[in-house]
ChimeraX commands (.cxc) that place a marker at each C-alpha (Angstrom):
marker #1 position -6.90,14.06,-2.75 radius 0.5
marker #1 position -9.43,16.64,-3.96 radius 0.5
marker #1 position -12.55,15.00,-2.59 radius 0.5
marker #1 position -14.89,17.75,-3.80 radius 0.5
marker #1 position -13.58,17.62,-7.38 radius 0.5
marker #1 position -13.88,13.84,-7.32 radius 0.5
marker #1 position -17.47,14.04,-6.06 radius 0.5
marker #1 position -16.75,12.21,-2.81 radius 0.5
marker #1 position -17.14,14.87,-0.10 radius 0.5
marker #1 position -17.30,12.21,2.64 radius 0.5
marker #1 position -13.77,11.01,1.78 radius 0.5
marker #1 position -12.00,12.95,4.54 radius 0.5
marker #1 position -14.47,11.72,7.14 radius 0.5
marker #1 position -13.38,8.15,6.31 radius 0.5
marker #1 position -9.71,8.63,5.37 radius 0.5
marker #1 position -7.63,10.40,8.00 radius 0.5
marker #1 position -4.33,10.39,6.07 radius 0.5
marker #1 position -5.00,11.01,2.38 radius 0.5
marker #1 position -2.35,10.08,-0.18 radius 0.5
marker #1 position -2.42,9.89,-3.97 radius 0.5
marker #1 position 0.02,9.24,-6.78 radius 0.5
marker #1 position 0.21,12.91,-7.80 radius 0.5
marker #1 position 1.38,13.79,-4.30 radius 0.5
marker #1 position 3.93,10.97,-4.42 radius 0.5
marker #1 position 5.18,12.21,-7.81 radius 0.5
marker #1 position 5.53,15.76,-6.45 radius 0.5
marker #1 position 7.36,14.52,-3.34 radius 0.5
marker #1 position 9.79,12.60,-5.58 radius 0.5
marker #1 position 10.40,15.69,-7.70 radius 0.5
marker #1 position 11.08,17.75,-4.57 radius 0.5
marker #1 position 13.42,15.09,-3.18 radius 0.5
marker #1 position 11.33,14.61,-0.05 radius 0.5
marker #1 position 11.86,10.87,0.28 radius 0.5
marker #1 position 14.98,10.14,2.31 radius 0.5
marker #1 position 14.56,6.39,2.01 radius 0.5
marker #1 position 12.91,3.83,-0.24 radius 0.5
marker #1 position 10.89,2.76,2.76 radius 0.5
marker #1 position 9.32,6.23,3.06 radius 0.5
marker #1 position 8.29,6.09,-0.60 radius 0.5
marker #1 position 6.97,2.56,-0.10 radius 0.5
marker #1 position 4.91,3.68,2.90 radius 0.5
marker #1 position 3.14,6.34,0.84 radius 0.5
marker #1 position 2.44,3.97,-2.05 radius 0.5
marker #1 position 1.02,1.40,0.34 radius 0.5
marker #1 position -1.06,4.15,1.94 radius 0.5
marker #1 position -2.69,4.88,-1.45 radius 0.5
marker #1 position -3.77,1.25,-1.71 radius 0.5
marker #1 position -4.81,1.06,1.96 radius 0.5
marker #1 position -6.96,4.17,1.57 radius 0.5
marker #1 position -8.60,2.78,-1.57 radius 0.5
marker #1 position -9.49,-0.43,0.25 radius 0.5
marker #1 position -10.70,1.44,3.34 radius 0.5
marker #1 position -12.86,3.93,1.44 radius 0.5
marker #1 position -14.27,1.24,-0.85 radius 0.5
marker #1 position -14.84,-1.20,1.99 radius 0.5
marker #1 position -17.13,-3.61,0.16 radius 0.5
marker #1 position -14.83,-6.48,-0.89 radius 0.5
marker #1 position -16.86,-6.94,-4.08 radius 0.5
marker #1 position -16.18,-3.35,-5.13 radius 0.5
marker #1 position -13.80,-3.36,-8.14 radius 0.5
marker #1 position -11.71,-0.54,-6.64 radius 0.5
marker #1 position -11.29,-2.55,-3.43 radius 0.5
marker #1 position -10.27,-5.70,-5.32 radius 0.5
marker #1 position -7.95,-3.85,-7.70 radius 0.5
marker #1 position -6.26,-1.95,-4.89 radius 0.5
marker #1 position -5.48,-5.23,-3.13 radius 0.5
marker #1 position -4.14,-6.74,-6.36 radius 0.5
marker #1 position -2.00,-3.68,-7.12 radius 0.5
marker #1 position -0.66,-3.66,-3.56 radius 0.5
marker #1 position 0.48,-7.26,-4.00 radius 0.5
marker #1 position 2.14,-6.45,-7.32 radius 0.5
marker #1 position 3.82,-3.37,-5.87 radius 0.5
marker #1 position 5.14,-5.29,-2.88 radius 0.5
marker #1 position 6.57,-8.03,-5.09 radius 0.5
marker #1 position 8.25,-5.53,-7.43 radius 0.5
marker #1 position 9.49,-3.39,-4.56 radius 0.5
marker #1 position 11.05,-6.37,-2.81 radius 0.5
marker #1 position 12.65,-7.54,-6.06 radius 0.5
marker #1 position 14.24,-4.15,-6.72 radius 0.5
marker #1 position 15.10,-2.96,-3.21 radius 0.5
marker #1 position 15.28,-6.28,-1.42 radius 0.5
marker #1 position 13.37,-4.92,1.58 radius 0.5
marker link #1:1,2 radius 0.2
marker link #1:2,3 radius 0.2
marker link #1:3,4 radius 0.2
marker link #1:4,5 radius 0.2
marker link #1:5,6 radius 0.2
marker link #1:6,7 radius 0.2
marker link #1:7,8 radius 0.2
marker link #1:8,9 radius 0.2
marker link #1:9,10 radius 0.2
marker link #1:10,11 radius 0.2
marker link #1:11,12 radius 0.2
marker link #1:12,13 radius 0.2
marker link #1:13,14 radius 0.2
marker link #1:14,15 radius 0.2
marker link #1:15,16 radius 0.2
marker link #1:16,17 radius 0.2
marker link #1:17,18 radius 0.2
marker link #1:18,19 radius 0.2
marker link #1:19,20 radius 0.2
marker link #1:20,21 radius 0.2
marker link #1:21,22 radius 0.2
marker link #1:22,23 radius 0.2
marker link #1:23,24 radius 0.2
marker link #1:24,25 radius 0.2
marker link #1:25,26 radius 0.2
marker link #1:26,27 radius 0.2
marker link #1:27,28 radius 0.2
marker link #1:28,29 radius 0.2
marker link #1:29,30 radius 0.2
marker link #1:30,31 radius 0.2
marker link #1:31,32 radius 0.2
marker link #1:32,33 radius 0.2
marker link #1:33,34 radius 0.2
marker link #1:34,35 radius 0.2
marker link #1:35,36 radius 0.2
marker link #1:36,37 radius 0.2
marker link #1:37,38 radius 0.2
marker link #1:38,39 radius 0.2
marker link #1:39,40 radius 0.2
marker link #1:40,41 radius 0.2
marker link #1:41,42 radius 0.2
marker link #1:42,43 radius 0.2
marker link #1:43,44 radius 0.2
marker link #1:44,45 radius 0.2
marker link #1:45,46 radius 0.2
marker link #1:46,47 radius 0.2
marker link #1:47,48 radius 0.2
marker link #1:48,49 radius 0.2
marker link #1:49,50 radius 0.2
marker link #1:50,51 radius 0.2
marker link #1:51,52 radius 0.2
marker link #1:52,53 radius 0.2
marker link #1:53,54 radius 0.2
marker link #1:54,55 radius 0.2
marker link #1:55,56 radius 0.2
marker link #1:56,57 radius 0.2
marker link #1:57,58 radius 0.2
marker link #1:58,59 radius 0.2
marker link #1:59,60 radius 0.2
marker link #1:60,61 radius 0.2
marker link #1:61,62 radius 0.2
marker link #1:62,63 radius 0.2
marker link #1:63,64 radius 0.2
marker link #1:64,65 radius 0.2
marker link #1:65,66 radius 0.2
marker link #1:66,67 radius 0.2
marker link #1:67,68 radius 0.2
marker link #1:68,69 radius 0.2
marker link #1:69,70 radius 0.2
marker link #1:70,71 radius 0.2
marker link #1:71,72 radius 0.2
marker link #1:72,73 radius 0.2
marker link #1:73,74 radius 0.2
marker link #1:74,75 radius 0.2
marker link #1:75,76 radius 0.2
marker link #1:76,77 radius 0.2
marker link #1:77,78 radius 0.2
marker link #1:78,79 radius 0.2
marker link #1:79,80 radius 0.2
marker link #1:80,81 radius 0.2
marker link #1:81,82 radius 0.2
view
């Protein structure tokens, strides 16, 4: 996460373990995920970080991250069965 480029310099003070979809894509390309669960952990971390950084439950990013996390979990369980 490039917090400066995104205009959120306080991001790393709030989020201790940054993760984003570009990093996940790069890790997939490099074959860094040994298990589906490791991939799932990083995807869930993206959503968790979005909810944590945008803590106000009325914030659209907060709400959308929760909704996307639910969708991801349902699809993940349907495909992997975990």
